[in-house]
C-alpha positions as CSV (number, residue, x, y, z in Angstrom):
1,M,-15.2,-8.8,14.6
2,S,-12.1,-7.6,12.8
3,W,-9.9,-9.1,15.5
4,V,-11.7,-12.5,15.2
5,L,-11.0,-12.4,11.4
6,L,-7.4,-11.4,11.9
7,R,-6.9,-14.2,14.5
8,R,-8.4,-16.7,12.0
9,E,-6.0,-15.6,9.3
10,L,-3.0,-15.8,11.5
11,L,-3.9,-19.3,12.7
12,L,-4.4,-20.4,9.2
13,A,-1.0,-19.0,8.3
14,L,0.6,-20.9,11.2
15,R,-0.9,-24.1,9.9
16,R,0.7,-23.4,6.5
17,P,4.2,-22.2,7.4
18,M,5.6,-23.0,3.9
19,D,3.3,-20.4,2.4
20,A,5.3,-17.7,4.2
21,L,8.7,-19.4,4.2
22,L,8.8,-19.8,0.4
23,P,8.7,-16.0,-0.4
24,L,11.1,-15.4,2.4
25,G,13.6,-18.0,1.1
26,F,13.3,-16.5,-2.4
27,F,14.0,-13.0,-1.0
28,V,17.2,-14.2,0.7
29,V,18.5,-16.4,-2.1
30,A,17.7,-13.9,-4.9
31,A,19.4,-11.0,-3.1
32,S,22.4,-13.2,-2.2
33,L,23.0,-14.1,-5.8
34,F,23.7,-10.6,-6.9
35,P,27.1,-10.2,-5.2
36,L,28.1,-13.5,-6.9
37,G,27.1,-12.2,-10.3
38,V,28.4,-8.6,-10.3
39,G,31.5,-9.1,-8.2
40,P,32.7,-8.4,-4.7
41,E,33.6,-4.7,-5.1
42,P,32.3,-3.1,-1.8
43,E,31.5,0.3,-3.3
44,R,29.5,-1.2,-6.2
45,L,27.6,-3.5,-3.8
46,R,26.7,-0.5,-1.6
47,E,25.4,1.4,-4.6
48,M,23.2,-1.4,-5.9
49,A,22.0,-2.7,-2.5
50,P,18.8,-0.5,-2.1
51,G,17.6,-1.4,-5.6
52,V,18.4,-5.1,-5.3
53,I,16.7,-5.5,-1.9
54,W,13.6,-3.6,-3.0
55,V,13.3,-5.6,-6.3
56,C,13.7,-8.9,-4.4
57,A,11.1,-7.8,-1.8
58,L,8.6,-6.9,-4.6
59,L,9.1,-10.2,-6.3
60,A,8.9,-12.1,-3.1
61,S,5.6,-10.5,-2.2
62,L,4.1,-11.5,-5.6
63,L,4.7,-15.2,-4.8
64,S,2.1,-15.3,-2.1
65,L,-0.7,-13.4,-3.8
66,H,-2.5,-16.3,-5.4
67,G,-3.3,-17.8,-2.0
68,L,-4.7,-14.7,-0.6
69,F,-8.4,-15.4,-1.4
70,E,-8.2,-18.5,-3.5
71,P,-8.3,-21.1,-0.7
72,D,-11.3,-19.5,0.9
73,A,-13.1,-19.3,-2.5
74,Q,-12.4,-23.0,-3.1
75,D,-13.7,-24.3,0.2
76,G,-16.7,-21.9,0.2
77,S,-15.8,-20.0,3.3
78,L,-15.3,-16.8,1.3
79,D,-19.1,-16.7,0.5
80,Q,-19.8,-17.0,4.2
81,L,-17.3,-14.3,5.1
82,L,-19.0,-11.9,2.7
83,L,-22.4,-12.4,4.3
84,P,-23.8,-10.0,6.9
85,P,-22.8,-9.1,9.6
86,H,-19.4,-9.4,7.9
87,S,-18.3,-6.6,5.7
88,A,-16.4,-7.1,2.4
89,W,-14.4,-3.9,3.2
90,R,-13.4,-5.3,6.6
91,L,-12.5,-8.7,5.1
92,A,-10.3,-7.0,2.5
93,G,-8.6,-4.9,5.1
94,V,-8.0,-7.9,7.5
95,K,-6.7,-10.1,4.6
96,T,-4.3,-7.4,3.6
97,L,-3.1,-6.8,7.1
98,S,-2.6,-10.6,7.6
99,H,-0.7,-10.8,4.4
100,W,1.7,-8.0,5.5
101,L,2.2,-9.6,9.0
102,T,3.0,-13.0,7.6
103,H,4.9,-12.0,4.4
104,G,5.9,-8.3,4.5
105,L,7.1,-8.1,8.1
106,P,9.4,-11.2,7.8
107,L,11.1,-9.4,4.9
108,L,11.8,-6.4,7.1
109,L,13.3,-8.7,9.8
110,V,15.6,-10.4,7.3
111,A,16.6,-7.3,5.4
112,P,19.3,-6.1,7.9
113,L,21.2,-9.3,7.2
114,L,21.2,-8.7,3.5
115,A,22.0,-5.1,3.9
116,L,25.1,-6.0,6.0
117,M,26.1,-8.5,3.3
118,F,26.0,-5.6,0.8
119,G,28.1,-3.4,3.2
120,L,25.5,-0.8,4.0
121,S,26.2,1.6,6.8
122,G,24.1,1.8,9.9
123,A,22.4,5.0,8.7
124,D,21.7,3.6,5.3
125,L,20.3,0.4,6.9
126,G,18.0,2.4,9.1
127,L,16.7,4.4,6.2
128,L,16.2,1.2,4.1
129,L,14.1,-0.4,6.9
130,L,12.0,2.8,7.2
131,T,11.3,2.8,3.4
132,L,10.4,-0.9,3.6
133,L,8.1,-0.2,6.6
134,L,6.3,2.5,4.5
135,G,6.4,0.7,1.2
136,S,5.8,-3.0,1.9
137,P,2.2,-2.4,3.1
138,V,1.5,-0.7,-0.2
139,L,2.7,-3.9,-2.0
140,S,0.3,-5.9,0.1
141,L,-2.6,-3.5,-0.7
142,L,-1.9,-3.7,-4.4
143,G,-1.5,-7.4,-4.2
144,S,-4.8,-7.8,-2.4
145,L,-6.6,-5.9,-5.1
146,A,-4.9,-7.9,-7.9
147,A,-5.8,-11.2,-6.1
148,A,-9.4,-10.1,-5.8
149,L,-9.6,-9.1,-9.5
150,T,-8.2,-12.4,-10.7
151,L,-10.0,-14.6,-8.3
152,G,-11.2,-17.7,-10.0
153,L,-9.5,-16.9,-13.3
154,R,-7.3,-19.4,-15.0
155,G,-3.7,-18.1,-14.9
156,G,-4.5,-15.8,-12.0
157,A,-0.9,-15.9,-10.7
158,L,0.5,-14.5,-14.0
159,L,-2.3,-11.9,-14.1
160,N,-1.4,-10.8,-10.6
161,L,2.2,-10.2,-11.8
162,L,1.0,-8.2,-14.7
163,I,-1.3,-6.1,-12.6
164,V,1.0,-5.4,-9.6
165,L,4.3,-4.8,-11.2
166,P,3.4,-1.6,-13.1
167,L,1.5,-0.2,-10.1
168,A,4.4,-0.9,-7.8
169,V,7.0,1.0,-9.8
170,P,6.6,4.3,-7.9
171,V,7.0,2.4,-4.6
172,L,10.2,0.8,-5.9
173,I,11.6,4.1,-7.2
174,F,10.9,6.1,-4.0
175,G,12.0,3.3,-1.7
176,S,15.3,2.6,-3.3
177,G,15.8,6.2,-4.3
178,A,15.7,7.4,-0.7
179,V,18.7,5.3,0.3
180,A,20.5,6.2,-2.9
181,A,19.9,9.9,-2.2
182,Q,21.3,9.5,1.3
183,Q,24.4,7.8,0.0
184,A,24.9,10.8,-2.4
185,A,24.4,13.2,0.6
186,L,21.1,14.5,-0.9
187,P,17.8,15.2,0.9
188,V,15.6,12.2,1.5
189,Q,12.5,13.9,2.9
190,G,10.8,14.0,-0.5
191,H,11.1,10.3,-1.1
192,L,9.8,9.5,2.4
193,S,6.9,11.9,2.0
194,L,5.9,10.4,-1.3
195,L,6.1,6.9,0.2
196,A,3.9,8.0,3.1
197,A,1.5,9.6,0.7
198,L,1.3,6.4,-1.3
199,L,0.6,4.4,1.8
200,L,-2.2,6.7,3.0
201,A,-3.8,6.8,-0.4
202,T,-3.7,3.1,-1.0
203,A,-4.9,2.3,2.6
204,A,-7.8,4.6,2.1
205,G,-9.0,3.5,-1.3
206,L,-7.8,0.0,-2.2
207,P,-9.7,-1.9,0.5
208,L,-12.9,-0.5,-0.9
209,A,-11.9,-1.5,-4.5
210,T,-10.8,-4.9,-3.3
211,A,-14.2,-5.4,-1.5
212,A,-16.0,-4.5,-4.7
213,A,-13.9,-7.0,-6.7
214,L,-14.6,-9.7,-4.2
215,R,-18.4,-9.1,-4.4
216,I,-18.2,-9.4,-8.2
217,A,-16.0,-12.5,-8.1
218,V,-18.5,-14.5,-5.9
219,Q,-21.6,-13.5,-7.8
């Protein structure tokens, strides 16, 4: 049943390609503007690259949250998806996975181009991709919870921003801090361990919280 739901979500995403291309375009354009604003000094660009890419990835992920559950709620299909034998927990997990596959994974694929533009070395680029691989699913999980909490509310997109940004600060700090630590020849295992712990904790708990919020929203 989960595979059927995931297939449905991916097919819907293919029918609405602009929903995924808009955040990706924002990610590329926003990150590309920083070298124009701060100057072309290679050393300065390398130092700021991890933070810039992580901040742009976070903001890009926020652009797609309002459409996570809202279209299904408007056409009535969300009520059907929450009925037995479907599970609200399973639906929340599939929605989150689909969001990461269509919005988080493309950011990982484009990030190497931006990293090279900032002059990151191969080792720093590899570590940056690893932190994005660990941290971007956390952003999708947080965004899924925020989208469920604000479902049907006026100004839900702004509320999503206010909910996710404070919660995503640890991911942002550890993700960009790992690359900064490697650039300073410091250990990075602590940053990666904390990112992995955040991923495991959110993957275990947030789908249940999202499912509860969805049940409340459709009542």
